[in-house]
DSSP file (Angstrom, degrees, kcal/mol; ACC not computed):
  #  RESIDUE AA STRUCTURE BP1 BP2  ACC     N-H-->O    O-->H-N    N-H-->O    O-->H-N    TCO  KAPPA ALPHA  PHI   PSI    X-CA   Y-CA   Z-CA
    1    1 A T     >        0   0    0      0, 0.0     4,-1.4     0, 0.0     3,-0.3   0.000 360.0 360.0 360.0 136.6 -121.2  -65.3   85.8
    2    2 A W  H  >  +     0   0    0      1,-0.2     4,-2.4     2,-0.2     5,-0.2   0.845 360.0  52.0 -64.7 -34.7 -118.2  -64.9   83.4
    3    3 A Y  H  > S+     0   0    0      2,-0.2     4,-2.3     1,-0.2    -1,-0.2   0.820 103.6  58.8 -74.1 -28.4 -115.7  -66.6   85.7
    4    4 A H  H  4 S+     0   0    0     -3,-0.3    -1,-0.2     1,-0.2    -2,-0.2   0.896 115.6  35.5 -61.4 -41.5 -118.0  -69.6   86.0
    5    5 A E  H  < S+     0   0    0     -4,-1.4    -2,-0.2     1,-0.1    -1,-0.2   0.826 120.5  47.3 -82.4 -33.8 -117.8  -70.1   82.3
    6    6 A S  H  < S+     0   0    0     -4,-2.4    -2,-0.2     1,-0.2    -3,-0.2   0.792 123.7  28.2 -80.4 -29.1 -114.2  -69.0   81.8
    7    7 A F    ><  +     0   0    0     -4,-2.3     3,-1.5    -5,-0.2    20,-0.3  -0.451  66.7 155.8-130.8  60.1 -112.6  -71.0   84.6
    8    8 A P  T 3  S+     0   0    0      0, 0.0    20,-1.7     0, 0.0    21,-0.2   0.751  76.5  48.5 -64.6 -24.2 -114.8  -74.1   85.0
    9    9 A R  T 3  S+     0   0    0     18,-0.2    -5,-0.1    -3,-0.1    -2,-0.0   0.501  86.7 109.5 -94.5  -2.4 -112.0  -76.2   86.5
   10   10 A A    <   -     0   0    0     -3,-1.5    17,-2.7    -6,-0.1    18,-0.5  -0.327  62.4-134.1 -69.2 156.6 -110.8  -73.6   89.0
   11   11 A K  E     -A   26   0A   0     55,-0.4     2,-0.3    56,-0.4    15,-0.2  -0.869  17.8-170.3-113.7 144.8 -111.5  -74.2   92.7
   12   12 A M  E     -A   25   0A   0     13,-2.5    13,-2.6    -2,-0.4     2,-0.3  -0.947  29.4-104.2-129.7 157.8 -112.9  -71.9   95.4
   13   13 A R  E     -AB  24  58A   0     45,-2.6    45,-2.7    -2,-0.3     2,-1.0  -0.607  14.8-142.7 -85.4 134.2 -113.1  -72.4   99.1
   14   14 A A  E >   - B   0  57A   0      9,-3.7     3,-0.7    -2,-0.3    43,-0.2  -0.850  36.0-131.4 -89.0 103.2 -116.3  -73.2  100.9
   15   15 A E  T 3  S+     0   0    0     41,-2.0    40,-0.1    -2,-1.0     9,-0.0  -0.161  80.8  22.6 -62.1 150.9 -115.8  -71.1  104.0
   16   16 A Y  T 3  S+     0   0    0      2,-0.1    -1,-0.2     1,-0.1    24,-0.1   0.770  87.1 113.6  65.6  31.1 -116.3  -72.6  107.5
   17   17 A T    <   -     0   0    0     -3,-0.7     2,-0.2     1,-0.4    -2,-0.1   0.461  68.0-139.3-105.7  -3.2 -115.8  -76.2  106.3
   18   18 A G        -     0   0    0     -4,-0.1    -1,-0.4     5,-0.1     2,-0.2  -0.562  46.8 -34.3  80.0-147.2 -112.6  -77.0  108.2
   19   19 A E  S    S+     0   0    0     -2,-0.2     3,-0.2     3,-0.0     0, 0.0  -0.572  89.5  65.5-107.5 171.4 -109.9  -78.9  106.4
   20   20 A G  S >  S-     0   0    0     -2,-0.2     3,-1.6     1,-0.2     4,-0.2  -0.390  95.4 -54.9 106.6 175.6 -110.0  -81.7  103.8
   21   21 A P  G >  S+     0   0    0      0, 0.0     3,-1.3     0, 0.0    -1,-0.2   0.741 122.8  67.8 -65.8 -24.1 -111.2  -82.1  100.3
   22   22 A S  G 3  S+     0   0    0      1,-0.3    -2,-0.1    -3,-0.2    -8,-0.1   0.599  81.8  77.4 -73.7  -8.2 -114.8  -80.9  100.9
   23   23 A K  G <  S+     0   0    0     -3,-1.6    -9,-3.7   -10,-0.1     2,-0.4   0.659  90.0  63.0 -76.3 -12.8 -113.5  -77.4  101.6
   24   24 A F  E <   -A   13   0A   0     -3,-1.3     2,-0.3   -11,-0.3   -11,-0.2  -0.908  62.1-174.4-114.3 141.1 -113.1  -76.7   97.9
   25   25 A V  E     -A   12   0A   0    -13,-2.6   -13,-2.5    -2,-0.4     2,-0.3  -0.930  32.3-104.0-126.8 154.8 -115.8  -76.7   95.2
   26   26 A S  E >   -A   11   0A   0     -2,-0.3     3,-1.2   -15,-0.2   -15,-0.2  -0.614  15.3-146.0 -78.8 131.7 -115.5  -76.3   91.4
   27   27 A I  T 3  S+     0   0    0    -17,-2.7   -18,-0.2    -2,-0.3    -1,-0.1   0.817 101.9  59.2 -64.5 -29.5 -116.3  -72.9   90.0
   28   28 A G  T 3  S+     0   0    0    -20,-1.7    -1,-0.3   -18,-0.5   -19,-0.1   0.594  86.2 101.8 -76.0 -10.6 -117.7  -74.7   87.0
   29   29 A G    <   -     0   0    0     -3,-1.2     4,-0.1   -21,-0.2    -4,-0.0  -0.265  66.6-142.6 -70.5 162.5 -120.2  -76.7   89.1
   30   30 A E  S >> S+     0   0    0      2,-0.1     3,-1.2     1,-0.1     4,-0.9   0.762  82.7  74.5 -96.5 -29.6 -123.8  -75.6   89.2
   31   31 A H  H >> S+     0   0    0      1,-0.3     4,-2.2     2,-0.2     3,-0.7   0.842  91.6  54.5 -62.6 -36.3 -124.9  -76.2   92.8
   32   32 A W  H 34 S+     0   0    0      1,-0.2    -1,-0.3    -6,-0.2    -2,-0.1   0.742 104.5  57.4 -70.6 -20.1 -123.1  -73.2   94.4
   33   33 A L  H <4 S+     0   0    0     -3,-1.2    -1,-0.2    -4,-0.1    -2,-0.2   0.778 122.0  21.6 -76.6 -26.9 -124.9  -70.9   91.9
   34   34 A T  H << S+     0   0    0     -4,-0.9     2,-0.4    -3,-0.7    -2,-0.2   0.579 113.0  63.5-120.5 -13.7 -128.4  -71.9   93.0
   35   35 A K     <  -     0   0    0     -4,-2.2    -1,-0.1    -5,-0.2     2,-0.0  -0.959  67.4-135.1-126.0 131.6 -128.3  -73.5   96.4
   36   36 A G        -     0   0    0     -2,-0.4     2,-0.4    -3,-0.1    -2,-0.1  -0.264  14.1-135.4 -72.9 167.1 -127.3  -71.9   99.8
   37   37 A R        -     0   0    0     18,-0.3    18,-2.5    -5,-0.1     2,-0.2  -0.809  17.8-159.9-129.8  90.3 -125.1  -73.7  102.2
   38   38 A Q  E     +C   54   0B   0     -2,-0.4     2,-0.3    16,-0.2    16,-0.2  -0.504  24.3 156.0 -72.6 133.8 -126.4  -73.5  105.8
   39   39 A T  E     -C   53   0B   0     14,-2.2    14,-2.3    -2,-0.2   -22,-0.1  -0.971  44.3-101.2-150.7 162.9 -123.9  -74.1  108.5
   40   40 A K        -     0   0    0     -2,-0.3    12,-0.2    12,-0.2    10,-0.1  -0.673  45.4-110.7 -85.5 144.7 -123.2  -73.3  112.1
   41   41 A P        -     0   0    0      0, 0.0     3,-0.1     0, 0.0    -1,-0.1  -0.354  34.3-101.1 -72.4 155.1 -120.7  -70.5  112.7
   42   42 A P    >   -     0   0    0      0, 0.0     3,-2.0     0, 0.0     6,-0.1  -0.331  56.5 -74.6 -68.0 159.4 -117.3  -71.2  114.2
   43   43 A Q  T 3  S+     0   0    0      1,-0.3     6,-0.0     6,-0.0     0, 0.0  -0.299 121.7  21.8 -56.8 133.8 -116.8  -70.5  117.9
   44   44 A G  T 3  S+     0   0    0      1,-0.3    -1,-0.3    -3,-0.1     2,-0.1   0.444  84.9 150.3  87.5   1.3 -116.5  -66.8  118.6
   45   45 A H    X   -     0   0    0     -3,-2.0     3,-1.7     1,-0.1    -1,-0.3  -0.386  55.9-121.1 -67.1 145.9 -118.3  -65.7  115.3
   46   46 A A  T 3  S+     0   0    0      1,-0.3    -1,-0.1    -2,-0.1     3,-0.1   0.716 107.5  65.4 -62.1 -22.9 -120.2  -62.4  115.6
   47   47 A S  T 3  S-     0   0    0      1,-0.2    -1,-0.3     4,-0.1     3,-0.1   0.612 113.4-105.6 -77.6 -10.3 -123.5  -64.1  114.7
   48   48 A G    <   -     0   0    0     -3,-1.7    -1,-0.2    -6,-0.1     3,-0.2  -0.205  28.1 -85.6 101.6 162.9 -123.6  -66.2  117.8
   49   49 A D  S    S+     0   0    0      1,-0.2    -1,-0.1    -2,-0.1    -3,-0.0   0.718 119.5  41.4 -81.5 -21.7 -122.9  -69.8  118.4
   50   50 A N  S    S+     0   0    0     -3,-0.1     2,-0.4   -10,-0.1    -1,-0.2   0.514  87.7 101.6-106.3  -5.9 -126.4  -71.3  117.7
   51   51 A T        -     0   0    0     -3,-0.2     2,-0.3    -4,-0.1    -4,-0.1  -0.661  61.4-144.3 -84.6 128.4 -127.4  -69.3  114.7
   52   52 A E        +     0   0    0     -2,-0.4     2,-0.3   -12,-0.2   -12,-0.2  -0.668  24.6 178.2 -85.5 148.3 -127.2  -71.0  111.3
   53   53 A F  E     -C   39   0B   0    -14,-2.3   -14,-2.2    -2,-0.3     2,-0.9  -0.940  39.4 -92.1-144.0 166.2 -126.2  -68.8  108.4
   54   54 A N  E     -C   38   0B   0     -2,-0.3   -16,-0.2   -16,-0.2   -14,-0.0  -0.720  45.2-142.8 -83.5 107.1 -125.5  -69.1  104.7
   55   55 A A        -     0   0    0    -18,-2.5   -18,-0.3    -2,-0.9     2,-0.1  -0.469  17.9-123.7 -74.1 139.6 -121.7  -69.7  104.5
   56   56 A P        -     0   0    0      0, 0.0   -41,-2.0     0, 0.0     2,-0.4  -0.329   4.4-133.6 -82.2 162.2 -119.9  -68.1  101.5
   57   57 A Y  E     -B   14   0A   0    -43,-0.2     2,-0.4   -25,-0.1   -43,-0.2  -0.952  26.8-166.9-106.8 135.7 -117.8  -69.4   98.8
   58   58 A V  E     -B   13   0A   0    -45,-2.7   -45,-2.6    -2,-0.4     2,-0.8  -0.989  16.9-152.5-131.6 129.6 -114.6  -67.4   98.2
   59   59 A W        -     0   0    0     -2,-0.4     2,-1.9   -47,-0.2     3,-0.3  -0.878   9.7-159.8-100.9 106.0 -112.2  -67.6   95.3
   60   60 A H    >>  +     0   0    0     -2,-0.8     3,-0.9     1,-0.2     4,-0.6  -0.477  27.7 158.7 -84.4  67.4 -108.8  -66.5   96.7
   61   61 A V  G >4  +     0   0    0     -2,-1.9     3,-1.2     1,-0.3    -1,-0.2   0.897  68.4  55.8 -60.1 -43.1 -107.3  -65.6   93.3
   62   62 A K  G 34 S+     0   0    0     -3,-0.3    -1,-0.3     1,-0.3    -2,-0.1   0.746 102.1  58.3 -65.1 -22.6 -104.6  -63.3   94.6
   63   63 A D  G <4 S-     0   0    0     -3,-0.9    -1,-0.3     1,-0.2    -2,-0.2   0.657  87.6-163.7 -83.6 -16.1 -103.3  -66.1   96.9
   64   64 A G    XX  +     0   0    0     -3,-1.2     3,-0.9    -4,-0.6     4,-0.7  -0.440  42.5 105.4  70.4-140.8 -102.6  -68.6   94.1
   65   65 A G  T 34 S-     0   0    0      1,-0.2     3,-0.4     3,-0.2    -1,-0.1  -0.304  99.5 -17.1  65.0-147.0 -102.0  -72.2   95.1
   66   66 A D  T 34 S+     0   0    0      1,-0.2   -55,-0.4     2,-0.1    -1,-0.2   0.806 138.8  54.8 -61.3 -31.5 -104.8  -74.7   94.4
   67   67 A E  T <4 S+     0   0    0     -3,-0.9   -56,-0.4     1,-0.3    -1,-0.2   0.809 125.8  10.8 -77.9 -29.7 -107.4  -72.0   93.9
   68   68 A A  S  < S-     0   0    0     -4,-0.7    -1,-0.3    -3,-0.4    -3,-0.2  -0.623  71.3-158.9-152.9  87.5 -105.5  -70.0   91.2
   69   69 A P    >>  -     0   0    0      0, 0.0     4,-2.6     0, 0.0     3,-0.6  -0.180  44.8 -91.6 -57.8 162.8 -102.4  -71.5   89.5
   70   70 A P  H 3> S+     0   0    0      0, 0.0     4,-2.4     0, 0.0     5,-0.2   0.825 125.8  51.6 -50.5 -40.5 -100.1  -68.9   87.9
   71   71 A A  H 3> S+     0   0    0      2,-0.2     4,-1.8     1,-0.2     5,-0.1   0.906 112.8  45.0 -66.7 -40.3 -101.8  -69.1   84.5
   72   72 A V  H <> S+     0   0    0     -3,-0.6     4,-2.5     2,-0.2     5,-0.2   0.930 113.2  50.3 -67.4 -45.7 -105.3  -68.6   85.9
   73   73 A R  H  X S+     0   0    0     -4,-2.6     4,-2.4     1,-0.2    -2,-0.2   0.902 110.4  50.3 -60.0 -41.8 -104.1  -65.7   88.1
   74   74 A A  H  X S+     0   0    0     -4,-2.4     4,-1.6    -5,-0.3    -1,-0.2   0.895 110.5  49.5 -64.4 -39.9 -102.4  -64.0   85.2
   75   75 A E  H  X S+     0   0    0     -4,-1.8     4,-1.6     2,-0.2    -2,-0.2   0.911 111.3  48.8 -67.0 -41.1 -105.6  -64.3   83.0
   76   76 A I  H  X S+     0   0    0     -4,-2.5     4,-2.1     1,-0.2     3,-0.2   0.926 109.9  51.8 -62.9 -44.5 -107.7  -62.8   85.8
   77   77 A Q  H  < S+     0   0    0     -4,-2.4    -1,-0.2     1,-0.2    -2,-0.2   0.843 108.2  53.7 -61.2 -32.2 -105.3  -60.0   86.3
   78   78 A H  H  < S+     0   0    0     -4,-1.6    -1,-0.2     1,-0.2    -2,-0.2   0.873 118.4  32.1 -70.5 -37.5 -105.5  -59.2   82.6
   79   79 A V  H  < S+     0   0    0     -4,-1.6    -2,-0.2    -3,-0.2     2,-0.2   0.610  92.6 108.7 -97.4 -13.2 -109.3  -59.0   82.4
   80   80 A W     <  -     0   0    0     -4,-2.1    -4,-0.0    -5,-0.2     0, 0.0  -0.438  53.2-155.8 -71.4 133.8 -110.0  -57.6   85.9
   81   81 A K        -     0   0    0     -2,-0.2     3,-0.1     0, 0.0    -1,-0.1  -0.943  15.3-138.2-109.2 113.8 -111.2  -54.0   86.0
   82   82 A P        -     0   0    0      0, 0.0     5,-0.1     0, 0.0    10,-0.0  -0.265  35.0 -84.9 -66.9 157.5 -110.5  -52.3   89.4
   83   83 A A    >   -     0   0    0      1,-0.1     3,-2.3     2,-0.1     4,-0.3  -0.273  41.2-111.2 -59.8 148.7 -113.1  -50.0   90.9
   84   84 A Y  G >  S+     0   0    0      1,-0.3     3,-1.5     2,-0.2    -1,-0.1   0.803 115.1  61.7 -55.2 -33.1 -113.0  -46.4   89.7
   85   85 A F  G 3  S+     0   0    0      1,-0.3    -1,-0.3     3,-0.0    -2,-0.1   0.568  95.8  61.7 -76.1  -5.5 -111.8  -45.1   93.0
   86   86 A L  G X  S+     0   0    0     -3,-2.3     3,-2.6     3,-0.1    -1,-0.3   0.430  71.6 131.7 -95.0  -0.2 -108.6  -47.2   92.7
   87   87 A D  T <  S+     0   0    0     -3,-1.5    -3,-0.0     1,-0.3    -4,-0.0  -0.303  79.3  11.0 -53.4 125.3 -107.4  -45.4   89.6
   88   88 A G  T 3  S+     0   0    0      1,-0.3    -1,-0.3     4,-0.1     5,-0.1   0.480  87.2 157.5  84.8   1.9 -103.8  -44.5   90.1
   89   89 A A    X   -     0   0    0     -3,-2.6     3,-1.7     1,-0.1     4,-0.4  -0.352  47.5-128.1 -62.5 140.6 -103.3  -46.6   93.2
   90   90 A V  G >  S+     0   0    0      1,-0.3     3,-1.3     2,-0.2    -1,-0.1   0.868 106.5  57.3 -59.1 -40.2  -99.7  -47.4   93.8
   91   91 A N  G 3  S+     0   0    0      1,-0.2    -1,-0.3     3,-0.0    -2,-0.1   0.533 102.8  56.1 -74.2  -3.3 -100.3  -51.2   94.2
   92   92 A L  G <  S+     0   0    0     -3,-1.7    -1,-0.2    -6,-0.1    -2,-0.2   0.460  79.3 113.3-102.8  -4.0 -101.9  -51.3   90.7
   93   93 A R    <         0   0    0     -3,-1.3    -3,-0.0    -4,-0.4    -4,-0.0  -0.400 360.0 360.0 -68.3 144.6  -99.0  -49.8   88.8
   94   94 A E              0   0    0     -2,-0.1    -1,-0.1     0, 0.0    -3,-0.0   0.423 360.0 360.0-100.0 360.0  -97.3  -52.2   86.4
């Protein structure tokens, strides 16, 4: 993945991990690319309370903060190509 190689020190959130340092993983790390992360869903999740599922990793680039400092966010915005159906969308105008 191009972002894995381009932003190895960036952090993304390991969803459903609660709070604390374990909720973030390095995009430059290898384990998230090859290994699933089975976890129990939070209470009220649509999958049911006893079903384990593969929890996602999410890079909240648009939110900034620890996951995407201003320089990283600006670089992503520069190289990102929006989907064809967003051409001309008001929120994409510069």
